[in-house]
C-alpha positions, 0 to 999 in steps of 0.5 A: 799400841795394843795388838788389837789397834795394830791389827786394826790399823793393818786392815784399814791400811789395806782398805785405804789402798783399795777404796778410792780417796777415802771420801766417806765411801759407803758400802754400796752406791748406785751408778746411773750412767746408762739409760736411766735419765732417758727412760725416766724423762719418757715417763715424765713426758708421757705422764705415765708415772704411777702404777700403770705403764710400759716400763712396769711390764718391761721390767718384769719381762727383763727379770724373767729373761735374766733369771729364767723364772717364768713370772715376775711381779713387780712390787713397791719394795722387798718387804712387800714382796716377802709379805705377799709371798707368805700371804699367797702361800697361805701363812695364817695367824698363829702359825710358825715360819722358820727364819734364819736368826742372821738376817735383815729384819724385813725377813722376820717382819714380813712373818709378823704382818701375817699374824704368824710367829717367826721361829729362828734357826741357826746358820752355817759358816760355809754360806752364812745361811741356813744350815741344812744338817742342823735344821734337819736334826732340830726339826726331828727333835721338836716337830712331828707330822700330824694329818699332813701338817708339821706341828711344833710339839713344844708350842702346839702350833703348825710350822707352815713355811721356811724362808731361806735368805741368801746372805750378802748374795751368797746362795744357801745350800738349796737342794738339802733345804728343799728336801727337808721342806718336802719331808716336813710339808713346809713351803719354801720361800727364798729371800733373794733380796741380796742375790740378784745375779747369784747362781746355785749349781748353775741356776739362778737363785729363786728356782727352788722356792715356791716364791722368791722375793727380790729387793731393788732398794738404793743399795742393791746391785740394781735399784729402782729407788725403792722396789721389789719383785716376787718371782715364781714358776707357778702360773696360778700363783703368779695370777694371784700375786698380780691380783692381790698386789693391785688391791684385788680389783676385778677388771671393769671399765668403771666399777670398783669391785674388789673380791678380797682384802688386797694390797696397794703394792704395785711398783710405779712406772717411774721406778720401773723405768729406772729399773729397766735401765739398771737391768741393762747394765746388770752383767757389767755390774756383776763383772765388776763386783766379782773383780772387786771380790778378787781384789779384796781376796788378793789384798787380804790373803796374807793378813793374819787372823782375817780372811775374805768370805768366799762363795761356796763350791756350788755357788757363783755369788754376785758378791753384793756385799763383800765381808771380812771374816775374823778367824776367831770371835773377837768383839773388841777387834771387830769394834776397833776395826769398825771405829778406825775404818769409819774414822778414816772415811771408809764405811764398814759395818757389822752383821745385823743383830740376831733376830732373837735378841731384838725386843719384839722377838725375844719371846719367839721360838728359837733354836740354839744359835751358836754359829750365828752368835759367833759370826756376829762377832767376826763379820765386817762388811766393806765397801762393794760398789760396782765401780770401786777403784781398780775394778772399774778401771 
């Protein structure tokens, strides 16, 4: 047996000792043992199943209370939350938006929905998110401020915004990123699709961006089936977000009058009811997920050549998806581990393909992505459901 196969077998044996009964265990399963059935049945009994109802408002208030952010606007999914955030921020056709190269495709897709151009930037190993030092050096090299606008001197286009994505729930180093955005007149949007329940320097993610996008997909830490939300501390932006996500219809008892091209992005009451029940259990989910992370960290601390990714010193992560990190870039070992673990009924997966490598984005501007390139050969996501094994005992 080759060294690669031996190492892969050691790692999978460690996983099998933690993942219960190896029953084709997914990366992240939802759990419905709270008030989900009662709240959804109430929607069915009362007939309030669409985009109006008490649970939508209640869900938004619960999000505001949990995150400490003034306004939450529930929408149909996380991609819609990103799109409408960019739209309301004023991102226009042929402008550029800085996007981490290592991210889920929705981050870049939302930019294209605005007719804008994603501009991919490298990440750092410490957070798996935007590297502030490399970003600052890069912008100093290629951009200039002209009439108060940040201009990419290589393309001639305006760089309007930056999206900071909190990878696997781990917060980006937000203070220096925001400082850079202020210096270059960039709008900061936080992609917190994976970071509900994560904190940066003691404050919930979402307080640094002008707007922040959340996702409640079926694999997220809490789910509404499909769903998302935009968070903001700006009351005027919140009013515009609510208006534009409800087809920009002006209030009237019977007339259909719309004052701009809006979007039918409102979250249905039925989905919000599920979300309300899930949010009631979020503290419990977070407790279990941090326990899972500690179990993994203990199990792998003595395995040579690999380690569990840990939160940065300034962060408290929700550990939405735990990640193993190979010490060195080794695509053969990574792929052997992925194949062996999935053959044993334990779902694992690599990080996303880098955005600049996808066919529709190959012509987009991109800085050198040495760290992102390396990380894609080192990251393996492992099962992270909140009730996994001993963490739920």
